[in-house]
C-alpha positions as a Markdown table, in Angstrom:
| # | Residue | x | y | z |
|---|---|---|---|---|
| 1 | Unk | 111.3 | 86.4 | 81.6 |
| 2 | Unk | 108.6 | 88.2 | 83.7 |
| 3 | Unk | 109.4 | 91.0 | 86.1 |
| 4 | Unk | 107.2 | 92.2 | 89.0 |
| 5 | Unk | 107.0 | 96.0 | 88.6 |
| 6 | Unk | 105.5 | 99.0 | 90.3 |
| 7 | Unk | 102.4 | 100.0 | 88.3 |
| 8 | Unk | 101.0 | 102.8 | 90.4 |
| 9 | Unk | 101.1 | 104.4 | 93.8 |
| 10 | Unk | 99.2 | 106.8 | 96.0 |
| 11 | Unk | 102.0 | 108.8 | 97.7 |
| 12 | Unk | 101.8 | 110.2 | 101.3 |
| 13 | Unk | 98.0 | 109.9 | 101.8 |
| 14 | Unk | 96.7 | 110.4 | 105.3 |
| 15 | Unk | 95.1 | 107.5 | 107.1 |
| 16 | Unk | 91.6 | 108.6 | 108.0 |
| 17 | Unk | 90.6 | 105.7 | 110.3 |
| 18 | Unk | 90.8 | 102.0 | 111.2 |
| 19 | Unk | 88.0 | 99.4 | 111.6 |
| 20 | Unk | 89.1 | 96.3 | 113.4 |
| 21 | Unk | 85.8 | 94.5 | 113.1 |
| 22 | Unk | 85.9 | 93.9 | 109.3 |
| 23 | Unk | 87.1 | 91.1 | 107.1 |
| 24 | Unk | 90.2 | 93.0 | 106.1 |
| 25 | Unk | 91.4 | 95.4 | 103.4 |
| 26 | Unk | 92.0 | 99.1 | 102.8 |
| 27 | Unk | 89.1 | 101.3 | 101.8 |
| 28 | Unk | 90.2 | 104.0 | 99.3 |
| 29 | Unk | 88.3 | 107.0 | 98.0 |
| 30 | Unk | 87.0 | 106.1 | 94.5 |
| 31 | Unk | 88.6 | 109.2 | 93.0 |
| 32 | Unk | 92.0 | 108.1 | 94.3 |
| 33 | Unk | 91.4 | 104.6 | 92.9 |
| 34 | Unk | 90.6 | 106.0 | 89.5 |
| 35 | Unk | 93.6 | 108.4 | 89.6 |
| 36 | Unk | 96.0 | 105.4 | 90.5 |
| 37 | Unk | 94.1 | 103.0 | 88.2 |
| 38 | Unk | 93.4 | 100.6 | 91.1 |
| 39 | Unk | 90.5 | 98.2 | 91.1 |
| 40 | Unk | 88.3 | 96.9 | 94.0 |
| 41 | Unk | 89.8 | 93.6 | 95.0 |
| 42 | Unk | 93.2 | 94.4 | 93.7 |
| 43 | Unk | 96.2 | 93.4 | 95.8 |
| 44 | Unk | 98.2 | 96.4 | 97.2 |
| 45 | Unk | 101.1 | 96.9 | 99.5 |
| 46 | Unk | 100.6 | 99.6 | 102.2 |
| 47 | Unk | 103.6 | 101.3 | 103.7 |
| 48 | Unk | 103.1 | 103.3 | 106.9 |
| 49 | Unk | 105.6 | 106.2 | 107.1 |
| 50 | Unk | 105.0 | 106.9 | 110.8 |
| 51 | Unk | 105.7 | 103.4 | 112.2 |
| 52 | Unk | 107.5 | 101.6 | 109.4 |
| 53 | Unk | 104.9 | 98.8 | 109.1 |
| 54 | Unk | 104.4 | 97.2 | 105.7 |
| 55 | Unk | 101.3 | 95.1 | 104.8 |
| 56 | Unk | 99.7 | 93.4 | 101.8 |
| 57 | Unk | 96.0 | 93.6 | 101.5 |
| 58 | Unk | 93.3 | 94.4 | 98.9 |
| 59 | Unk | 91.4 | 97.5 | 97.9 |
| 60 | Unk | 87.7 | 98.1 | 98.6 |
| 61 | Unk | 85.9 | 101.2 | 97.2 |
| 62 | Unk | 85.0 | 104.1 | 99.4 |
| 63 | Unk | 82.8 | 107.0 | 98.4 |
| 64 | Unk | 84.2 | 109.3 | 95.7 |
| 65 | Unk | 85.3 | 112.6 | 97.2 |
| 66 | Unk | 85.3 | 111.3 | 100.8 |
| 67 | Unk | 89.1 | 111.3 | 101.2 |
| 68 | Unk | 88.8 | 107.9 | 102.9 |
| 69 | Unk | 91.9 | 105.8 | 103.5 |
| 70 | Unk | 90.7 | 103.3 | 106.0 |
| 71 | Unk | 92.5 | 100.2 | 107.3 |
| 72 | Unk | 90.2 | 97.3 | 108.1 |
| 73 | Unk | 90.4 | 94.0 | 109.9 |
| 74 | Unk | 93.9 | 92.9 | 111.1 |
| 75 | Unk | 95.5 | 95.8 | 109.1 |
| 76 | Unk | 93.7 | 98.2 | 111.5 |
| 77 | Unk | 96.4 | 97.2 | 114.1 |
| 78 | Unk | 99.1 | 98.6 | 111.8 |
| 79 | Unk | 98.2 | 102.3 | 111.7 |
| 80 | Unk | 96.6 | 105.2 | 113.5 |
| 81 | Unk | 94.4 | 107.9 | 112.0 |
| 82 | Unk | 96.7 | 110.7 | 110.8 |
| 83 | Unk | 99.5 | 108.4 | 109.8 |
| 84 | Unk | 101.1 | 109.0 | 106.4 |
| 85 | Unk | 100.9 | 106.0 | 104.1 |
| 86 | Unk | 101.9 | 104.9 | 100.6 |
| 87 | Unk | 99.7 | 102.5 | 98.6 |
| 88 | Unk | 101.5 | 100.5 | 95.9 |
| 89 | Unk | 100.1 | 98.4 | 93.1 |
| 90 | Unk | 102.3 | 96.1 | 91.0 |
| 91 | Unk | 102.0 | 94.2 | 87.8 |
| 92 | Unk | 103.9 | 91.6 | 85.9 |
| 93 | Unk | 105.6 | 92.7 | 82.7 |
| 94 | Unk | 107.9 | 91.1 | 80.1 |
| 95 | Unk | 111.5 | 92.3 | 80.2 |
| 96 | Unk | 110.8 | 94.5 | 77.2 |
| 97 | Unk | 107.6 | 96.0 | 78.7 |
| 98 | Unk | 109.3 | 96.6 | 82.1 |
| 99 | Unk | 112.1 | 98.7 | 80.5 |
| 100 | Unk | 109.6 | 101.3 | 79.3 |
| 101 | Unk | 107.0 | 101.0 | 82.1 |
| 102 | Unk | 106.4 | 104.3 | 83.9 |
| 103 | Unk | 104.3 | 104.0 | 87.0 |
| 104 | Unk | 101.4 | 106.4 | 87.8 |
| 105 | Unk | 102.2 | 108.4 | 90.9 |
| 106 | Unk | 99.3 | 110.1 | 92.6 |
| 107 | Unk | 100.2 | 112.9 | 94.9 |
| 108 | Unk | 97.5 | 114.1 | 97.3 |
| 109 | Unk | 96.6 | 117.1 | 99.4 |
| 110 | Unk | 95.8 | 117.2 | 103.1 |
| 111 | Unk | 92.3 | 115.9 | 102.5 |
| 112 | Unk | 93.5 | 113.0 | 100.3 |
| 113 | Unk | 92.4 | 114.7 | 97.1 |
| 114 | Unk | 94.5 | 114.0 | 94.0 |
| 115 | Unk | 96.7 | 116.9 | 93.1 |
| 116 | Unk | 96.4 | 117.8 | 89.4 |
């Protein structure tokens, strides 16, 4: 049996902007991508704490150290700069792997820099 498990998350980041005229995705600061072990093109779920919206999209890389958390394309309609969001990445795991899997949790400061 395979289980769909939380692999990593960026918790309570601040949405820095929206860009409607784009193909669609979420641009994430490269440092946050590295800390959460997320790859460009990877599917993620984005949860907006301010309005309750949930969406599925994919990651694109933003400049390291920029603090960027930018919703693009149709996703831009689901948030406002300043909103608090959670970005979740999942994986499939065997039943045995799932029982010992511990997701990476990346906490951030007010500028979306990973806390140590």
